[in-house]
C-alpha positions in Angstrom: -11.5 16.5 17.2 -7.7 17.2 17.1 -6.2 15.2 20.0 -3.5 12.8 18.6 -4.3 9.3 18.9 -8.1 10.1 19.2 -8.4 12.3 16.1 -11.7 12.2 14.4 -11.6 14.1 11.1 -14.8 14.9 8.9 -15.5 12.5 6.0 -14.1 13.5 2.6 -16.5 13.2 -0.2 -14.3 11.6 -3.0 -15.7 10.8 -6.3 -19.4 10.8 -7.3 -21.2 7.6 -7.8 -21.2 8.2 -11.6 -17.4 8.8 -11.5 -16.8 5.6 -9.5 -18.9 3.6 -11.8 -16.7 4.4 -14.8 -14.0 2.2 -13.1 -16.4 -0.8 -12.7 -15.1 -3.7 -14.7 -11.5 -2.4 -15.1 -9.0 -5.0 -13.8 -6.8 -3.7 -11.1 -3.8 -5.1 -13.1 -4.5 -2.6 -16.0 -4.9 0.2 -13.5 -1.8 -0.6 -11.8 0.1 -0.7 -15.2 -1.2 2.8 -15.7 0.2 4.0 -12.2 3.8 3.0 -12.7 3.6 -0.5 -11.6 5.0 0.5 -8.1 1.9 0.9 -5.9 -1.0 -1.1 -4.4 -1.2 -4.0 -2.0 0.7 -7.3 -2.2 -0.3 -9.2 0.8 -4.2 -8.6 1.3 -6.5 -11.4 0.2 -10.1 -11.3 -0.9 -12.2 -13.2 1.8 -15.4 -13.0 0.0 -15.1 -14.6 -3.4 -14.5 -12.8 -6.7 -16.9 -9.7 -6.4 -14.7 -6.5 -7.3 -14.6 -3.4 -5.1 -14.9 0.2 -6.1 -15.7 2.9 -3.5 -14.4 5.9 -1.7 -12.1 5.5 1.4 -13.1 6.3 4.9 -9.9 5.6 6.9 -9.2 4.4 10.3 -5.9 3.9 12.1 -6.2 1.6 15.2 -4.2 -0.2 17.8 -3.5 -3.7 16.5 -6.4 -5.9 17.6 -8.7 -3.1 18.7 -11.8 -1.9 16.9 -13.3 0.9 19.0 -12.6 3.5 16.4 -13.9 1.3 13.6 -17.2 1.2 15.5 -17.0 5.1 15.7 -16.4 5.3 12.0 -19.8 3.7 11.2 -21.4 7.0 12.3 -19.5 8.6 9.3 -19.9 5.9 6.7 -22.2 6.6 3.5 -23.4 4.3 0.8 -20.5 3.6 -1.6 -17.8 4.1 1.1 -15.0 1.6 1.8 -13.8 1.1 5.3 -10.0 1.1 5.1 -8.4 0.1 8.2 -4.5 0.4 9.2 -4.3 -2.2 11.8 -0.5 -2.3 11.6 -0.6 -5.7 9.9 -1.3 -7.5 13.0 -3.3 -10.7 12.7 -3.6 -11.8 16.4 -7.2 -10.4 16.8 -9.9 -9.9 14.1 -11.0 -6.3 13.6 -14.4 -7.0 11.7 -16.5 -10.0 11.2 -20.1 -11.1 10.4 -22.0 -8.5 12.7 -20.0 -5.5 11.2 -20.4 -7.0 7.7 -24.2 -6.9 8.5 -24.1 -3.2 9.5 -22.0 -2.4 6.5 -24.6 -4.0 4.2 -27.2 -2.2 6.0 -25.5 1.1 5.3 -24.9 0.1 1.7 -21.3 0.4 2.0 -19.0 -0.9 -0.8 -16.7 -3.1 1.4 -13.8 -3.6 3.8 -10.1 -3.2 3.3 -8.3 -4.4 6.4 -4.7 -4.4 7.0 -5.0 -7.0 9.9 -7.2 -9.9 10.6 -10.9 -10.5 10.1 -13.1 -13.5 11.1 -16.4 -15.2 10.0 -15.0 -15.7 6.5 -17.7 -18.1 5.6 -20.3 -15.2 6.1 -18.3 -13.0 3.8 -18.2 -15.8 1.2 -21.9 -16.5 1.5 -22.8 -12.7 1.2 -20.2 -12.0 -1.4 -19.6 -8.7 0.5 -16.3 -7.4 -0.7 -13.5 -7.8 2.1 -9.8 -7.7 1.8 -7.5 -8.7 4.8 -4.1 -9.6 5.6 -5.2 -12.5 7.8 -7.9 -14.5 9.4 -8.4 -15.5 12.9 -11.4 -16.5 15.2 -10.0 -14.4 18.1 -12.2 -11.3 18.6 -11.0 -7.6 19.0 -10.5 -5.4 21.9 -12.4 -2.2 22.3 -10.0 0.2 24.3 -8.6 2.6 21.7 -6.8 4.6 20.9 -7.2 5.3 17.2 -7.9 8.0 14.4 -10.5 8.4 11.7 -10.0 10.0 8.3 -6.4 10.7 8.6 -3.6 9.3 6.2 -3.1 5.7 6.7 -0.7 3.0 5.2 -2.3 -0.3 4.0 0.4 -2.9 3.3 2.7 -0.1 2.2 0.2 1.7 0.2 -0.6 5.1 1.4 -4.4 5.9 1.5 -5.9 9.3 1.9 -9.5 10.0 3.0 -11.7 10.1 0.1 -9.3 8.1 -2.2 -10.8 5.9 -4.8 -10.4 2.2 -3.7 -10.5 -0.3 -6.5 -9.9 -4.0 -5.7 -10.2 -7.5 -7.2 -8.7 -10.9 -7.0 -5.2 -9.4 -7.9 -5.2 -6.9 -5.1 -6.0 -3.3 -3.9 -5.2 0.1 -5.4 -5.8 3.5 -3.9 -6.1 6.4 -6.5 -6.2 10.0 -5.6 -9.4 11.8 -6.8 -7.4 14.3 -8.8 -5.6 11.6 -10.6 -8.6 9.4 -11.3 -9.7 10.9 -14.7 -6.1 10.4 -16.1 -5.9 6.9 -14.7 -9.1 5.9 -16.2 -8.3 7.1 -19.6 -5.0 5.4 -19.9 -6.4 2.2 -18.4 -9.1 2.2 -21.0 -6.6 2.4 -23.8 -4.5 0.0 -21.9 -7.4 -2.6 -22.0 -8.0 -2.0 -25.7 -4.3 -2.6 -26.4 -4.5 -6.0 -24.5 -7.7 -6.9 -26.3 -5.7 -6.3 -29.6 -2.8 -8.6 -28.4 -5.2 -11.3 -27.4 -6.7 -11.2 -31.0 -3.1 -11.4 -32.4 -2.4 -14.3 -30.2 -5.5 -16.0 -31.5 -4.6 -15.5 -35.1 -0.8 -16.5 -34.5 0.2 -12.9 -35.5 2.2 -11.8 -32.5 4.8 -9.3 -33.6 8.0 -10.2 -31.4 10.4 -7.7 -33.1 10.2 -5.6 -30.2 11.9 -8.2 -28.0 15.1 -8.5 -30.2 15.2 -4.8 -30.4 15.0 -4.5 -26.8 17.9 -7.1 -26.2 19.9 -5.3 -29.0 19.6 -2.0 -27.1 20.8 -3.6 -24.0 23.8 -4.7 -25.7 24.7 -1.3 -27.0 23.0 -1.7 -30.4 24.7 -5.0 -31.3 22.3 -7.8 -32.4 
């Protein structure tokens, strides 16, 4: 369906379960460090506790406070998918809540990323079902449209394409293009090992700070 404002595009497959599993346990901070430190969300908060999130993006753009197209998207969602909703950052009306969480669990979805508000946060915490949102409100959604499914969206300034890999933890949410995933993964694994080595140096009072003076000297034009 190609009508602007009511566009519904096919689901994009994204990474396999095995490929996604390779990212499990990697901190978002480490991944972010390997992606230029200039992407990812800053204002979305986990509403479920500490369970991390890894899955493929199914995107929805909706009018603020309206979840008609979110309901429609459930017909396309598969196990391991993340429902990524561009609600314009509006928090006057919740876009998902407990009942939609139950449907998502039934379909073995990975979680929700909502640039808008959610409700029933106690249910999300109790279930531990990954849900990241900009806000919380008890006020329910409208169901009038318009909206689009599986088009490019913007989530808290982060561009998300359908099929992108979504990785999230207590620090925030990242979107990784499938073609970039292998390279990001390789660099992030090395980065984590480097941080482990630094932690070991801290524990042994063996931190090398020579680079700090070298950096200051370079800023001074080579002068100590």
